[in-house]
N, C-alpha and C positions, 0 to 999 in steps of 0.2 A: 807870652808865654800861656798856654792855655790851660784853663784850669779844667779838673776832673768834674763828671756831676757828682750831685751828690744824693745821696741816700735819704729817706724819711728822718731816718735818725742822724743826721748833718753830720755823718761820715760819709768818706767816698763812696758811690754809687760802684764803682768797679776796680776791681783788683788785679796786679797782675799774677802769673803764676806765680814769684818768687814770696809774694806777697800770702798767697793764699797760703804755699807749703807751709811756713813761717807762722802763720797764724793757726793753722790745723794741726799742725805736728806730722805730716807725711811727707815725703820726698816729692822735689819736680817730678820723678820719673811715676810715681805713684799716681799724682795728678793724672799725667797724660793718658797712662794705664787707665784710669776709670774713665777717662773720656772716652778712649777706645772703645771701651767696653758701653757707652751709651749710658753709664749712669751719674755723669754730672757732663754740663757744656759750656761752653765758651766760645770767645768768637777772635778774631785780631784783628789790629788797628791797622791803619793806613801804611805805619812804618813796621807790620807784620810780628807785632808785639802781643802775646797772648794774652786775655783778659775775660774775668769772670764777675757775674754779678755777683755783689757780696752776699747774697743768700746761699752760695755755692758751699760756703764754710759748713750752713745747717746741714747741707747733704752730706760733705764730708765726714762729718762728725756722726749721721747716723749709719751712713758705710762703715765706717770704724767699730760703733758700737756692735753693730749686726756681726760683723765680723770677729768681733772681739768674743761673743757667744757662741759661733760657729753656723752663723747664718751663711750658705752660699751666693756669691754672687750672682747667682742666678736669681736668685728668691728675694737677693736686695734688687736685682733690676727688675724683674716684677713689680715689685713694692713702689719703686721711684716712677716705676711709669705710670702708676695710679695716682700721682701728683701732680699739680700745676708743674706748669716748667718755670715760670716766674715769680715762683713765689717760695721762702722757705720752708719745709715740714711745720706745722703747728702743732701743738701738743694733744690736738683730735687725732691730727695724723698719726702722731707716733703711737699714742693710746691704741687707736684702730689695727696699725701694721703689728704692734709689740702683740696683740691680743693674738693673731694668726703665730706670729711666733712663738707665743707660747706653748702652744701646741705641741710644737716640733720640739722644743726644748723640754717639754715635759717625755715626750714619748726618748730623747738622748739619755734622760736622767734616768728613767726606768731601765732602759738596756745596759746604762754604765753601773745600773744597781746590781741587777743580776749578772754580770759580768765579774764586778768586787766579790759579789758574794760565791761564786760560782769558781774563781782564778784557781783557785790551790788544786782542786779534784777535776777540772775539767775544761776540754776548751771548748764546750758547747756542742761536739758530735756523739762524745761517750767514748772517744777510742782510744783516750790515752790512760784511762783508768778503769778498763771494763769491772774488774772485780768489784770495785767499789762504788761505781758512780752513781749521783742519784739523779741523771740524768737519763737512763738506759733508754736504750733505743733499740730492742729485741727485733730481730729478722731487717733491720734497716728498714723499720718501716718511715720513716722521718725522708728516704728518699725521693715520695713522692710529691713533696713540697720544696726540692728543689737542690740546688747543691750548696755547701757549706755549713756553719754553724748555726744550724736551724732552731735550738732552742735558744738561742741567746738573740738570735738578729730580732728586731724590733718589725712586728709583722703590720706594717701601714696598709690600709686601704684605698683604692685608689681615689675615694672623695677626699682622703687627706694629705693627696699630692699636693705641693706646691703649684704643678700647673693646672690641678682640678681647683682648687680654690679659686675664685674671683675675689678679688680685694674690693670690696665693694666703696665708692666716695661717697660719704655722706655731707 
């Protein structure tokens, strides 16, 4: 019987897709999706069985936490691309990534707060209750800013978009 290589922790260094699913709490299909999106990587054994390095558990945890707070998979992929592929994300990595995501979350909180505070009177453009709207738009001045509920949309500058923010590796 062939023995599994060991991780420095003394535990098996590689895990089957089923073991990763069980340990991470995500379905096997989700792991396959994450892999297809380039968020995690694995390999196949000579017997064509899927294997992952133990470090993938922390990557999956990072993905799940980011998704739970509304970070897009594109932003998660960009963040993970800045990390070494052969090691689990460290506390310093998480601190650096979460600092970038904190700005996005603060923008979303501001937008949701504005929406909550004006939800009963307005949908953001003033067209539902012109007679008592606190966000009046005389002569449709906001059309120059684009379509949609301009007063309630978060206006992010080009510098604050995830693609524009390089996530430097420290």
